[in-house]
PyMOL Python script that loads the backbone (N, CA, C, O; Angstrom):
from pymol import cmd

cmd.read_pdbstr("""\
ATOM      1  N   MET A   1      24.134 -16.244  -0.042  1.00  0.00           N
ATOM      2  CA  MET A   1      23.726 -14.802  -0.351  1.00  0.00           C
ATOM      3  C   MET A   1      22.451 -14.367  -0.738  1.00  0.00           C
ATOM      4  O   MET A   1      22.207 -14.671  -1.906  1.00  0.00           O
ATOM      5  N   THR A   2      21.285 -13.579   0.006  1.00  0.00           N
ATOM      6  CA  THR A   2      20.073 -13.538  -0.605  1.00  0.00           C
ATOM      7  C   THR A   2      20.549 -12.377  -1.114  1.00  0.00           C
ATOM      8  O   THR A   2      21.550 -11.774  -0.728  1.00  0.00           O
ATOM      9  N   SER A   3      19.570 -11.975  -2.274  1.00  0.00           N
ATOM     10  CA  SER A   3      19.263 -10.549  -2.719  1.00  0.00           C
ATOM     11  C   SER A   3      17.684 -10.063  -2.668  1.00  0.00           C
ATOM     12  O   SER A   3      16.652 -10.634  -3.018  1.00  0.00           O
ATOM     13  N   GLU A   4      17.909  -8.887  -2.138  1.00  0.00           N
ATOM     14  CA  GLU A   4      16.383  -8.917  -1.966  1.00  0.00           C
ATOM     15  C   GLU A   4      16.027  -8.102  -3.002  1.00  0.00           C
ATOM     16  O   GLU A   4      17.010  -7.668  -3.603  1.00  0.00           O
ATOM     17  N   THR A   5      14.910  -7.719  -3.450  1.00  0.00           N
ATOM     18  CA  THR A   5      13.878  -7.443  -4.594  1.00  0.00           C
ATOM     19  C   THR A   5      13.414  -6.267  -4.016  1.00  0.00           C
ATOM     20  O   THR A   5      12.929  -6.370  -2.889  1.00  0.00           O
ATOM     21  N   THR A   6      13.473  -4.714  -4.758  1.00  0.00           N
ATOM     22  CA  THR A   6      12.547  -3.868  -4.589  1.00  0.00           C
ATOM     23  C   THR A   6      11.733  -3.847  -5.932  1.00  0.00           C
ATOM     24  O   THR A   6      12.224  -4.085  -7.035  1.00  0.00           O
ATOM     25  N   SER A   7      10.599  -3.571  -5.718  1.00  0.00           N
ATOM     26  CA  SER A   7       9.271  -3.430  -6.493  1.00  0.00           C
ATOM     27  C   SER A   7       8.662  -2.315  -6.081  1.00  0.00           C
ATOM     28  O   SER A   7       8.660  -1.928  -4.913  1.00  0.00           O
ATOM     29  N   GLN A   8       8.026  -1.656  -7.186  1.00  0.00           N
ATOM     30  CA  GLN A   8       7.135  -0.341  -7.002  1.00  0.00           C
ATOM     31  C   GLN A   8       6.221  -0.363  -8.132  1.00  0.00           C
ATOM     32  O   GLN A   8       6.437  -0.987  -9.171  1.00  0.00           O
ATOM     33  N   ARG A   9       4.795   0.613  -7.798  1.00  0.00           N
ATOM     34  CA  ARG A   9       3.833   0.561  -8.613  1.00  0.00           C
ATOM     35  C   ARG A   9       3.071   1.818  -7.823  1.00  0.00           C
ATOM     36  O   ARG A   9       2.971   1.980  -6.607  1.00  0.00           O
ATOM     37  N   GLU A  10       2.401   2.936  -9.263  1.00  0.00           N
ATOM     38  CA  GLU A  10       1.420   3.650  -8.834  1.00  0.00           C
ATOM     39  C   GLU A  10       0.593   3.849  -8.960  1.00  0.00           C
ATOM     40  O   GLU A  10       0.287   4.132 -10.118  1.00  0.00           O
ATOM     41  N   VAL A  11      -0.571   3.881  -7.826  1.00  0.00           N
ATOM     42  CA  VAL A  11      -1.799   3.570  -7.736  1.00  0.00           C
ATOM     43  C   VAL A  11      -2.593   4.950  -7.241  1.00  0.00           C
ATOM     44  O   VAL A  11      -2.009   5.803  -6.572  1.00  0.00           O
ATOM     45  N   THR A  12      -4.094   5.088  -7.673  1.00  0.00           N
ATOM     46  CA  THR A  12      -4.571   6.173  -7.585  1.00  0.00           C
ATOM     47  C   THR A  12      -5.790   5.671  -6.352  1.00  0.00           C
ATOM     48  O   THR A  12      -6.329   4.600  -6.075  1.00  0.00           O
ATOM     49  N   VAL A  13      -5.857   6.861  -5.902  1.00  0.00           N
ATOM     50  CA  VAL A  13      -6.947   6.583  -4.698  1.00  0.00           C
ATOM     51  C   VAL A  13      -8.615   7.159  -5.337  1.00  0.00           C
ATOM     52  O   VAL A  13      -8.892   8.342  -5.536  1.00  0.00           O
ATOM     53  N   ASN A  14      -9.558   5.972  -5.568  1.00  0.00           N
ATOM     54  CA  ASN A  14     -10.348   6.367  -6.081  1.00  0.00           C
ATOM     55  C   ASN A  14     -11.466   6.331  -5.233  1.00  0.00           C
ATOM     56  O   ASN A  14     -12.577   6.435  -5.753  1.00  0.00           O
ATOM     57  N   LEU A  15     -11.366   6.205  -4.055  1.00  0.00           N
ATOM     58  CA  LEU A  15     -12.275   6.069  -2.855  1.00  0.00           C
ATOM     59  C   LEU A  15     -13.199   7.567  -3.064  1.00  0.00           C
ATOM     60  O   LEU A  15     -12.612   8.475  -3.653  1.00  0.00           O
ATOM     61  N   GLU A  16     -14.406   7.778  -2.658  1.00  0.00           N
ATOM     62  CA  GLU A  16     -14.978   8.821  -2.545  1.00  0.00           C
ATOM     63  C   GLU A  16     -14.597   9.651  -1.557  1.00  0.00           C
ATOM     64  O   GLU A  16     -14.550  10.877  -1.666  1.00  0.00           O
ATOM     65  N   ASN A  17     -14.229   8.818  -0.265  1.00  0.00           N
ATOM     66  CA  ASN A  17     -13.837   9.658   0.854  1.00  0.00           C
ATOM     67  C   ASN A  17     -12.470   9.234   1.451  1.00  0.00           C
ATOM     68  O   ASN A  17     -12.091   9.092   2.613  1.00  0.00           O
ATOM     69  N   GLY A  18     -11.725   9.045  -0.027  1.00  0.00           N
ATOM     70  CA  GLY A  18     -10.519   8.576   0.502  1.00  0.00           C
ATOM     71  C   GLY A  18      -9.861   7.634   1.207  1.00  0.00           C
ATOM     72  O   GLY A  18     -10.646   6.740   1.523  1.00  0.00           O
ATOM     73  N   LEU A  19      -8.866   7.460   1.555  1.00  0.00           N
ATOM     74  CA  LEU A  19      -8.268   5.913   2.259  1.00  0.00           C
ATOM     75  C   LEU A  19      -8.379   6.625   3.701  1.00  0.00           C
ATOM     76  O   LEU A  19      -7.664   7.541   4.109  1.00  0.00           O
ATOM     77  N   HIS A  20      -9.597   5.900   4.478  1.00  0.00           N
ATOM     78  CA  HIS A  20     -10.035   5.737   5.633  1.00  0.00           C
ATOM     79  C   HIS A  20      -9.406   4.907   6.558  1.00  0.00           C
ATOM     80  O   HIS A  20      -8.199   4.746   6.736  1.00  0.00           O
ATOM     81  N   MET A  21     -10.445   4.350   7.182  1.00  0.00           N
ATOM     82  CA  MET A  21     -10.009   3.263   8.671  1.00  0.00           C
ATOM     83  C   MET A  21     -10.272   1.719   7.524  1.00  0.00           C
ATOM     84  O   MET A  21      -9.463   0.793   7.450  1.00  0.00           O
ATOM     85  N   VAL A  22     -11.166   1.777   6.994  1.00  0.00           N
ATOM     86  CA  VAL A  22     -11.582   0.431   6.262  1.00  0.00           C
ATOM     87  C   VAL A  22     -10.479  -0.134   5.114  1.00  0.00           C
ATOM     88  O   VAL A  22     -10.174  -1.323   5.201  1.00  0.00           O
ATOM     89  N   PRO A  23      -9.999   0.504   4.268  1.00  0.00           N
ATOM     90  CA  PRO A  23      -9.037   0.716   3.354  1.00  0.00           C
ATOM     91  C   PRO A  23      -7.863   0.569   3.965  1.00  0.00           C
ATOM     92  O   PRO A  23      -7.275  -0.498   3.791  1.00  0.00           O
ATOM     93  N   CYS A  24      -7.320   1.498   4.729  1.00  0.00           N
ATOM     94  CA  CYS A  24      -6.133   1.290   5.757  1.00  0.00           C
ATOM     95  C   CYS A  24      -6.004  -0.016   6.211  1.00  0.00           C
ATOM     96  O   CYS A  24      -4.930  -0.602   6.070  1.00  0.00           O
ATOM     97  N   SER A  25      -7.091  -0.620   6.809  1.00  0.00           N
ATOM     98  CA  SER A  25      -6.892  -1.702   7.521  1.00  0.00           C
ATOM     99  C   SER A  25      -7.107  -3.178   6.550  1.00  0.00           C
ATOM    100  O   SER A  25      -6.877  -4.342   6.877  1.00  0.00           O
ATOM    101  N   ARG A  26      -7.584  -2.678   5.379  1.00  0.00           N
ATOM    102  CA  ARG A  26      -7.090  -3.988   4.676  1.00  0.00           C
ATOM    103  C   ARG A  26      -5.601  -4.107   3.654  1.00  0.00           C
ATOM    104  O   ARG A  26      -5.004  -5.059   3.152  1.00  0.00           O
ATOM    105  N   ILE A  27      -5.391  -2.645   3.661  1.00  0.00           N
ATOM    106  CA  ILE A  27      -3.872  -3.050   3.208  1.00  0.00           C
ATOM    107  C   ILE A  27      -2.915  -2.849   4.508  1.00  0.00           C
ATOM    108  O   ILE A  27      -1.772  -2.620   4.113  1.00  0.00           O
ATOM    109  N   ALA A  28      -2.992  -2.856   5.782  1.00  0.00           N
ATOM    110  CA  ALA A  28      -2.048  -3.265   6.867  1.00  0.00           C
ATOM    111  C   ALA A  28      -2.109  -5.001   6.737  1.00  0.00           C
ATOM    112  O   ALA A  28      -1.103  -5.701   6.622  1.00  0.00           O
ATOM    113  N   GLU A  29      -3.704  -5.580   6.788  1.00  0.00           N
ATOM    114  CA  GLU A  29      -3.746  -6.814   6.917  1.00  0.00           C
ATOM    115  C   GLU A  29      -2.903  -7.384   5.512  1.00  0.00           C
ATOM    116  O   GLU A  29      -2.034  -8.242   5.665  1.00  0.00           O
ATOM    117  N   HIS A  30      -3.118  -7.023   4.587  1.00  0.00           N
ATOM    118  CA  HIS A  30      -2.663  -7.627   3.295  1.00  0.00           C
ATOM    119  C   HIS A  30      -1.002  -7.530   3.057  1.00  0.00           C
ATOM    120  O   HIS A  30      -0.342  -8.026   2.144  1.00  0.00           O
ATOM    121  N   VAL A  31      -0.607  -6.809   4.071  1.00  0.00           N
ATOM    122  CA  VAL A  31       1.147  -6.689   3.808  1.00  0.00           C
ATOM    123  C   VAL A  31       1.649  -7.391   5.408  1.00  0.00           C
ATOM    124  O   VAL A  31       2.851  -7.535   5.630  1.00  0.00           O
ATOM    125  N   ARG A  32       0.558  -7.811   6.499  1.00  0.00           N
ATOM    126  CA  ARG A  32       1.395  -8.066   7.596  1.00  0.00           C
ATOM    127  C   ARG A  32       2.414  -9.476   7.508  1.00  0.00           C
ATOM    128  O   ARG A  32       3.392  -9.433   8.254  1.00  0.00           O
ATOM    129  N   ASP A  33       2.301 -10.359   6.899  1.00  0.00           N
ATOM    130  CA  ASP A  33       2.811 -11.646   6.827  1.00  0.00           C
ATOM    131  C   ASP A  33       4.433 -11.133   6.142  1.00  0.00           C
ATOM    132  O   ASP A  33       5.530 -11.577   6.479  1.00  0.00           O
ATOM    133  N   PHE A  34       4.135 -10.059   5.085  1.00  0.00           N
ATOM    134  CA  PHE A  34       5.671 -10.163   4.249  1.00  0.00           C
ATOM    135  C   PHE A  34       6.683  -9.723   4.978  1.00  0.00           C
ATOM    136  O   PHE A  34       6.666  -8.826   5.821  1.00  0.00           O
ATOM    137  N   VAL A  35       7.620 -10.424   4.605  1.00  0.00           N
ATOM    138  CA  VAL A  35       8.794 -10.269   5.178  1.00  0.00           C
ATOM    139  C   VAL A  35       9.820  -9.136   4.328  1.00  0.00           C
ATOM    140  O   VAL A  35      10.092  -9.204   3.129  1.00  0.00           O
ATOM    141  N   GLY A  36      10.149  -8.413   4.998  1.00  0.00           N
ATOM    142  CA  GLY A  36      10.773  -7.445   4.345  1.00  0.00           C
ATOM    143  C   GLY A  36       9.892  -5.989   4.652  1.00  0.00           C
ATOM    144  O   GLY A  36       9.001  -5.988   5.502  1.00  0.00           O
ATOM    145  N   GLU A  37      10.200  -4.910   3.962  1.00  0.00           N
ATOM    146  CA  GLU A  37       9.711  -3.817   3.989  1.00  0.00           C
ATOM    147  C   GLU A  37       8.655  -3.306   2.796  1.00  0.00           C
ATOM    148  O   GLU A  37       8.726  -3.445   1.575  1.00  0.00           O
ATOM    149  N   VAL A  38       7.554  -2.602   3.710  1.00  0.00           N
ATOM    150  CA  VAL A  38       6.783  -2.233   2.809  1.00  0.00           C
ATOM    151  C   VAL A  38       6.212  -0.771   3.053  1.00  0.00           C
ATOM    152  O   VAL A  38       5.787  -0.395   4.146  1.00  0.00           O
ATOM    153  N   SER A  39       6.253   0.011   1.901  1.00  0.00           N
ATOM    154  CA  SER A  39       5.902   1.510   2.555  1.00  0.00           C
ATOM    155  C   SER A  39       5.242   2.183   1.276  1.00  0.00           C
ATOM    156  O   SER A  39       5.518   1.841   0.126  1.00  0.00           O
ATOM    157  N   ILE A  40       4.244   3.286   1.649  1.00  0.00           N
ATOM    158  CA  ILE A  40       3.343   3.771   0.648  1.00  0.00           C
ATOM    159  C   ILE A  40       3.870   5.274   0.585  1.00  0.00           C
ATOM    160  O   ILE A  40       4.122   5.763   1.687  1.00  0.00           O
ATOM    161  N   HIS A  41       4.040   5.938  -0.327  1.00  0.00           N
ATOM    162  CA  HIS A  41       4.777   7.601  -0.630  1.00  0.00           C
ATOM    163  C   HIS A  41       3.851   7.989  -1.069  1.00  0.00           C
ATOM    164  O   HIS A  41       3.168   7.380  -1.893  1.00  0.00           O
ATOM    165  N   VAL A  42       3.498   9.655  -0.389  1.00  0.00           N
ATOM    166  CA  VAL A  42       2.700  10.488  -1.364  1.00  0.00           C
ATOM    167  C   VAL A  42       3.675  11.807  -1.086  1.00  0.00           C
ATOM    168  O   VAL A  42       4.323  12.111  -0.084  1.00  0.00           O
ATOM    169  N   GLU A  43       3.539  12.394  -2.226  1.00  0.00           N
ATOM    170  CA  GLU A  43       4.480  13.550  -2.183  1.00  0.00           C
ATOM    171  C   GLU A  43       6.252  13.370  -1.468  1.00  0.00           C
ATOM    172  O   GLU A  43       7.238  12.859  -1.999  1.00  0.00           O
ATOM    173  N   ASP A  44       6.100  14.037  -0.057  1.00  0.00           N
ATOM    174  CA  ASP A  44       7.665  14.056   0.270  1.00  0.00           C
ATOM    175  C   ASP A  44       7.166  13.354   1.381  1.00  0.00           C
ATOM    176  O   ASP A  44       7.569  13.834   2.440  1.00  0.00           O
ATOM    177  N   ARG A  45       6.202  12.087   1.534  1.00  0.00           N
ATOM    178  CA  ARG A  45       5.999  11.572   2.961  1.00  0.00           C
ATOM    179  C   ARG A  45       5.773   9.985   2.824  1.00  0.00           C
ATOM    180  O   ARG A  45       4.741   9.582   2.289  1.00  0.00           O
ATOM    181  N   SER A  46       6.443   9.361   3.160  1.00  0.00           N
ATOM    182  CA  SER A  46       6.206   7.935   3.477  1.00  0.00           C
ATOM    183  C   SER A  46       5.787   7.222   4.854  1.00  0.00           C
ATOM    184  O   SER A  46       5.959   7.713   5.970  1.00  0.00           O
ATOM    185  N   VAL A  47       5.171   5.899   4.554  1.00  0.00           N
ATOM    186  CA  VAL A  47       4.695   5.507   5.705  1.00  0.00           C
ATOM    187  C   VAL A  47       4.810   4.071   5.646  1.00  0.00           C
ATOM    188  O   VAL A  47       5.195   3.524   4.612  1.00  0.00           O
ATOM    189  N   ASP A  48       4.469   3.350   6.797  1.00  0.00           N
ATOM    190  CA  ASP A  48       4.973   2.146   6.929  1.00  0.00           C
ATOM    191  C   ASP A  48       3.360   1.273   6.806  1.00  0.00           C
ATOM    192  O   ASP A  48       2.439   1.256   7.623  1.00  0.00           O
ATOM    193  N   ALA A  49       3.480   0.565   5.385  1.00  0.00           N
ATOM    194  CA  ALA A  49       2.237   0.239   5.257  1.00  0.00           C
ATOM    195  C   ALA A  49       1.381  -0.796   6.234  1.00  0.00           C
ATOM    196  O   ALA A  49       0.160  -0.896   6.347  1.00  0.00           O
ATOM    197  N   LYS A  50       2.625  -1.661   7.019  1.00  0.00           N
ATOM    198  CA  LYS A  50       1.919  -2.486   7.992  1.00  0.00           C
ATOM    199  C   LYS A  50       1.402  -1.759   9.198  1.00  0.00           C
ATOM    200  O   LYS A  50       1.098  -2.504  10.130  1.00  0.00           O
ATOM    201  N   SER A  51       1.260  -0.677   9.361  1.00  0.00           N
ATOM    202  CA  SER A  51       0.805   0.117  10.223  1.00  0.00           C
ATOM    203  C   SER A  51      -0.709   1.139   9.934  1.00  0.00           C
ATOM    204  O   SER A  51      -0.631   2.171   9.269  1.00  0.00           O
ATOM    205  N   ILE A  52      -1.836   0.731  10.451  1.00  0.00           N
ATOM    206  CA  ILE A  52      -2.882   1.172  10.450  1.00  0.00           C
ATOM    207  C   ILE A  52      -2.959   2.880  10.348  1.00  0.00           C
ATOM    208  O   ILE A  52      -3.293   3.664   9.460  1.00  0.00           O
ATOM    209  N   PHE A  53      -2.389   3.038  11.969  1.00  0.00           N
ATOM    210  CA  PHE A  53      -2.287   4.411  11.877  1.00  0.00           C
ATOM    211  C   PHE A  53      -1.175   5.014  11.019  1.00  0.00           C
ATOM    212  O   PHE A  53      -1.547   6.004  10.389  1.00  0.00           O
ATOM    213  N   ASP A  54      -0.037   4.696  10.862  1.00  0.00           N
ATOM    214  CA  ASP A  54       0.851   5.254   9.513  1.00  0.00           C
ATOM    215  C   ASP A  54      -0.033   5.510   8.559  1.00  0.00           C
ATOM    216  O   ASP A  54       0.022   6.593   7.976  1.00  0.00           O
ATOM    217  N   LEU A  55      -0.793   4.766   8.303  1.00  0.00           N
ATOM    218  CA  LEU A  55      -1.468   4.746   6.751  1.00  0.00           C
ATOM    219  C   LEU A  55      -1.976   5.995   6.985  1.00  0.00           C
ATOM    220  O   LEU A  55      -1.464   6.926   6.362  1.00  0.00           O
ATOM    221  N   LEU A  56      -3.152   6.290   7.985  1.00  0.00           N
ATOM    222  CA  LEU A  56      -4.056   7.347   8.387  1.00  0.00           C
ATOM    223  C   LEU A  56      -3.749   8.335   8.277  1.00  0.00           C
ATOM    224  O   LEU A  56      -4.480   9.199   7.793  1.00  0.00           O
ATOM    225  N   THR A  57      -2.355   8.581   8.763  1.00  0.00           N
ATOM    226  CA  THR A  57      -1.746  10.032   8.574  1.00  0.00           C
ATOM    227  C   THR A  57      -1.420  10.515   7.002  1.00  0.00           C
ATOM    228  O   THR A  57      -0.973  11.613   6.666  1.00  0.00           O
ATOM    229  N   LEU A  58      -1.750   9.447   6.179  1.00  0.00           N
ATOM    230  CA  LEU A  58      -1.467   9.669   4.880  1.00  0.00           C
ATOM    231  C   LEU A  58      -2.262  11.480   4.561  1.00  0.00           C
ATOM    232  O   LEU A  58      -1.805  12.565   4.204  1.00  0.00           O
ATOM    233  N   ARG A  59      -3.766  10.903   4.975  1.00  0.00           N
ATOM    234  CA  ARG A  59      -4.758  11.468   4.899  1.00  0.00           C
ATOM    235  C   ARG A  59      -5.073  11.961   3.408  1.00  0.00           C
ATOM    236  O   ARG A  59      -5.265  13.143   3.121  1.00  0.00           O
ATOM    237  N   ALA A  60      -5.104  10.799   2.413  1.00  0.00           N
ATOM    238  CA  ALA A  60      -4.969  10.321   1.049  1.00  0.00           C
ATOM    239  C   ALA A  60      -6.606  10.774   0.489  1.00  0.00           C
ATOM    240  O   ALA A  60      -7.459   9.984   0.893  1.00  0.00           O
ATOM    241  N   PRO A  61      -7.105  11.843  -0.313  1.00  0.00           N
ATOM    242  CA  PRO A  61      -8.460  12.180  -0.490  1.00  0.00           C
ATOM    243  C   PRO A  61      -8.311  11.550  -1.947  1.00  0.00           C
ATOM    244  O   PRO A  61      -7.295  11.340  -2.609  1.00  0.00           O
ATOM    245  N   PHE A  62      -9.835  11.286  -2.268  1.00  0.00           N
ATOM    246  CA  PHE A  62      -9.854  10.942  -3.547  1.00  0.00           C
ATOM    247  C   PHE A  62      -9.016  11.555  -4.485  1.00  0.00           C
ATOM    248  O   PHE A  62      -8.653  12.706  -4.245  1.00  0.00           O
ATOM    249  N   GLY A  63      -8.620  10.970  -5.565  1.00  0.00           N
ATOM    250  CA  GLY A  63      -7.575  11.309  -6.407  1.00  0.00           C
ATOM    251  C   GLY A  63      -6.475  11.240  -6.601  1.00  0.00           C
ATOM    252  O   GLY A  63      -5.894  11.179  -7.684  1.00  0.00           O
ATOM    253  N   THR A  64      -5.880  11.242  -5.106  1.00  0.00           N
ATOM    254  CA  THR A  64      -4.433  11.188  -4.678  1.00  0.00           C
ATOM    255  C   THR A  64      -3.647   9.945  -5.490  1.00  0.00           C
ATOM    256  O   THR A  64      -4.167   8.855  -5.727  1.00  0.00           O
ATOM    257  N   VAL A  65      -2.262  10.346  -5.873  1.00  0.00           N
ATOM    258  CA  VAL A  65      -1.579   9.264  -6.360  1.00  0.00           C
ATOM    259  C   VAL A  65      -0.537   8.920  -5.842  1.00  0.00           C
ATOM    260  O   VAL A  65       0.432   9.679  -5.870  1.00  0.00           O
ATOM    261  N   LEU A  66      -0.463   7.448  -5.123  1.00  0.00           N
ATOM    262  CA  LEU A  66       0.384   6.869  -4.180  1.00  0.00           C
ATOM    263  C   LEU A  66       1.205   6.151  -4.749  1.00  0.00           C
ATOM    264  O   LEU A  66       0.894   5.646  -5.828  1.00  0.00           O
ATOM    265  N   MET A  67       2.798   5.852  -4.029  1.00  0.00           N
ATOM    266  CA  MET A  67       3.408   4.996  -4.914  1.00  0.00           C
ATOM    267  C   MET A  67       3.833   3.983  -3.803  1.00  0.00           C
ATOM    268  O   MET A  67       4.314   4.181  -2.688  1.00  0.00           O
ATOM    269  N   ILE A  68       3.469   2.724  -4.529  1.00  0.00           N
ATOM    270  CA  ILE A  68       3.791   1.845  -3.505  1.00  0.00           C
ATOM    271  C   ILE A  68       5.189   1.225  -3.986  1.00  0.00           C
ATOM    272  O   ILE A  68       5.571   1.116  -5.152  1.00  0.00           O
ATOM    273  N   GLU A  69       6.027   0.753  -2.537  1.00  0.00           N
ATOM    274  CA  GLU A  69       7.233   0.240  -2.399  1.00  0.00           C
ATOM    275  C   GLU A  69       7.498  -0.931  -1.763  1.00  0.00           C
ATOM    276  O   GLU A  69       7.311  -0.660  -0.576  1.00  0.00           O
ATOM    277  N   ALA A  70       7.884  -2.290  -1.858  1.00  0.00           N
ATOM    278  CA  ALA A  70       8.367  -2.916  -0.870  1.00  0.00           C
ATOM    279  C   ALA A  70       9.886  -3.566  -1.346  1.00  0.00           C
ATOM    280  O   ALA A  70      10.321  -3.707  -2.489  1.00  0.00           O
ATOM    281  N   VAL A  71      10.422  -3.852  -0.240  1.00  0.00           N
ATOM    282  CA  VAL A  71      11.917  -4.108  -0.481  1.00  0.00           C
ATOM    283  C   VAL A  71      11.840  -5.889   0.311  1.00  0.00           C
ATOM    284  O   VAL A  71      11.501  -6.107   1.474  1.00  0.00           O
ATOM    285  N   GLY A  72      12.196  -6.788  -0.563  1.00  0.00           N
ATOM    286  CA  GLY A  72      12.212  -8.175   0.025  1.00  0.00           C
ATOM    287  C   GLY A  72      11.524  -9.358  -0.908  1.00  0.00           C
ATOM    288  O   GLY A  72      10.745  -9.169  -1.842  1.00  0.00           O
ATOM    289  N   LYS A  73      11.924 -10.396  -0.502  1.00  0.00           N
ATOM    290  CA  LYS A  73      11.403 -11.667  -1.459  1.00  0.00           C
ATOM    291  C   LYS A  73       9.962 -11.613  -1.739  1.00  0.00           C
ATOM    292  O   LYS A  73       9.256 -11.388  -0.756  1.00  0.00           O
ATOM    293  N   ASP A  74       9.249 -11.807  -3.116  1.00  0.00           N
ATOM    294  CA  ASP A  74       7.999 -11.696  -3.428  1.00  0.00           C
ATOM    295  C   ASP A  74       7.810 -10.489  -3.347  1.00  0.00           C
ATOM    296  O   ASP A  74       6.595 -10.294  -3.293  1.00  0.00           O
ATOM    297  N   SER A  75       8.378  -9.558  -3.308  1.00  0.00           N
ATOM    298  CA  SER A  75       8.108  -7.793  -3.673  1.00  0.00           C
ATOM    299  C   SER A  75       6.928  -7.422  -4.660  1.00  0.00           C
ATOM    300  O   SER A  75       5.903  -6.765  -4.478  1.00  0.00           O
ATOM    301  N   GLU A  76       7.434  -8.074  -5.769  1.00  0.00           N
ATOM    302  CA  GLU A  76       6.119  -8.009  -6.636  1.00  0.00           C
ATOM    303  C   GLU A  76       4.982  -8.641  -6.664  1.00  0.00           C
ATOM    304  O   GLU A  76       3.979  -8.024  -7.024  1.00  0.00           O
ATOM    305  N   ASP A  77       4.920  -9.696  -6.374  1.00  0.00           N
ATOM    306  CA  ASP A  77       3.308 -10.250  -6.123  1.00  0.00           C
ATOM    307  C   ASP A  77       2.706  -9.412  -4.944  1.00  0.00           C
ATOM    308  O   ASP A  77       1.490  -9.265  -5.070  1.00  0.00           O
ATOM    309  N   LEU A  78       3.179  -8.900  -3.969  1.00  0.00           N
ATOM    310  CA  LEU A  78       2.930  -8.270  -3.196  1.00  0.00           C
ATOM    311  C   LEU A  78       2.427  -6.892  -3.337  1.00  0.00           C
ATOM    312  O   LEU A  78       1.437  -6.418  -2.779  1.00  0.00           O
ATOM    313  N   VAL A  79       3.366  -6.215  -4.285  1.00  0.00           N
ATOM    314  CA  VAL A  79       2.881  -4.834  -4.642  1.00  0.00           C
ATOM    315  C   VAL A  79       1.722  -4.956  -5.925  1.00  0.00           C
ATOM    316  O   VAL A  79       0.823  -4.139  -6.121  1.00  0.00           O
ATOM    317  N   ASN A  80       1.948  -6.005  -6.614  1.00  0.00           N
ATOM    318  CA  ASN A  80       0.355  -6.268  -7.566  1.00  0.00           C
ATOM    319  C   ASN A  80      -0.750  -6.710  -6.718  1.00  0.00           C
ATOM    320  O   ASN A  80      -1.866  -6.248  -6.955  1.00  0.00           O
ATOM    321  N   GLY A  81      -0.644  -7.270  -6.075  1.00  0.00           N
ATOM    322  CA  GLY A  81      -1.905  -7.608  -4.786  1.00  0.00           C
ATOM    323  C   GLY A  81      -2.273  -6.302  -3.963  1.00  0.00           C
ATOM    324  O   GLY A  81      -3.465  -6.069  -3.762  1.00  0.00           O
ATOM    325  N   LEU A  82      -1.517  -5.631  -3.587  1.00  0.00           N
ATOM    326  CA  LEU A  82      -2.021  -4.082  -3.347  1.00  0.00           C
ATOM    327  C   LEU A  82      -2.298  -3.411  -3.900  1.00  0.00           C
ATOM    328  O   LEU A  82      -2.545  -2.416  -3.218  1.00  0.00           O
ATOM    329  N   ALA A  83      -2.558  -3.152  -5.511  1.00  0.00           N
ATOM    330  CA  ALA A  83      -2.815  -2.782  -6.721  1.00  0.00           C
ATOM    331  C   ALA A  83      -3.895  -3.107  -7.040  1.00  0.00           C
ATOM    332  O   ALA A  83      -4.682  -2.364  -7.627  1.00  0.00           O
ATOM    333  N   THR A  84      -4.106  -4.196  -6.730  1.00  0.00           N
ATOM    334  CA  THR A  84      -5.579  -5.036  -7.123  1.00  0.00           C
ATOM    335  C   THR A  84      -6.516  -4.448  -6.460  1.00  0.00           C
ATOM    336  O   THR A  84      -7.555  -3.916  -6.853  1.00  0.00           O
ATOM    337  N   LEU A  85      -5.801  -4.663  -4.764  1.00  0.00           N
ATOM    338  CA  LEU A  85      -6.954  -3.795  -3.872  1.00  0.00           C
ATOM    339  C   LEU A  85      -7.620  -2.528  -4.396  1.00  0.00           C
ATOM    340  O   LEU A  85      -8.818  -2.463  -4.673  1.00  0.00           O
ATOM    341  N   PHE A  86      -6.776  -1.558  -4.506  1.00  0.00           N
ATOM    342  CA  PHE A  86      -7.020  -0.371  -5.177  1.00  0.00           C
ATOM    343  C   PHE A  86      -7.802  -0.040  -6.364  1.00  0.00           C
ATOM    344  O   PHE A  86      -8.516   0.959  -6.449  1.00  0.00           O
ATOM    345  N   GLU A  87      -7.626  -0.986  -7.349  1.00  0.00           N
ATOM    346  CA  GLU A  87      -8.654  -0.959  -8.438  1.00  0.00           C
ATOM    347  C   GLU A  87      -9.804  -1.869  -8.410  1.00  0.00           C
ATOM    348  O   GLU A  87     -10.653  -1.942  -9.299  1.00  0.00           O
ATOM    349  N   ARG A  88      -9.769  -2.688  -7.126  1.00  0.00           N
ATOM    350  CA  ARG A  88     -11.214  -3.055  -6.560  1.00  0.00           C
ATOM    351  C   ARG A  88     -11.696  -1.975  -6.103  1.00  0.00           C
ATOM    352  O   ARG A  88     -12.913  -2.030  -5.924  1.00  0.00           O
ATOM    353  N   ASN A  89     -11.041  -0.686  -5.758  1.00  0.00           N
ATOM    354  CA  ASN A  89     -11.581  -0.086  -4.573  1.00  0.00           C
ATOM    355  C   ASN A  89     -12.028  -0.987  -3.044  1.00  0.00           C
ATOM    356  O   ASN A  89     -12.994  -0.738  -2.323  1.00  0.00           O
ATOM    357  N   PHE A  90     -11.311  -1.739  -2.911  1.00  0.00           N
ATOM    358  CA  PHE A  90     -11.098  -2.278  -1.603  1.00  0.00           C
ATOM    359  C   PHE A  90     -12.267  -3.276  -1.623  1.00  0.00           C
ATOM    360  O   PHE A  90     -12.389  -3.972  -0.615  1.00  0.00           O
ATOM    361  N   GLU A  91     -12.942  -3.406  -2.396  1.00  0.00           N
ATOM    362  CA  GLU A  91     -13.823  -4.394  -2.386  1.00  0.00           C
ATOM    363  C   GLU A  91     -13.571  -6.219  -2.425  1.00  0.00           C
ATOM    364  O   GLU A  91     -12.755  -6.711  -3.204  1.00  0.00           O
ATOM    365  N   PRO A  92     -14.208  -6.869  -1.691  1.00  0.00           N
ATOM    366  CA  PRO A  92     -13.911  -7.978  -1.507  1.00  0.00           C
ATOM    367  C   PRO A  92     -13.984  -8.473  -3.008  1.00  0.00           C
ATOM    368  O   PRO A  92     -14.687  -7.835  -3.791  1.00  0.00           O
ATOM    369  N   GLU A  93     -13.017 -10.011  -3.604  1.00  0.00           N
ATOM    370  CA  GLU A  93     -12.825 -10.565  -4.909  1.00  0.00           C
ATOM    371  C   GLU A  93     -14.606 -11.334  -4.691  1.00  0.00           C
ATOM    372  O   GLU A  93     -15.096 -12.021  -5.588  1.00  0.00           O
TER     373      GLU A  93
END
""", "prot")
cmd.dss("prot")
cmd.show_as("cartoon", "prot")
cmd.util.cbc("prot")
cmd.orient("prot")
């Protein structure tokens, strides 16, 4: 029997132009191999973080607070990695 872990973390969009194509593609790339569900929530909307198109529909401008949620093995590592992307404003390490 396997137990799935749920992890959540709140992040803020600190990009002047909000979440546009480049950061959305970096989010989707970061989560693409995750075995489980990963979503990003804002207000009453929730999207699949593996889909660039879905992420773009968030229309999240500068200052938007988002909730990242992942369900599955290693979900905490995934959520923390995504939070780091937001903290670095999606700049490469």
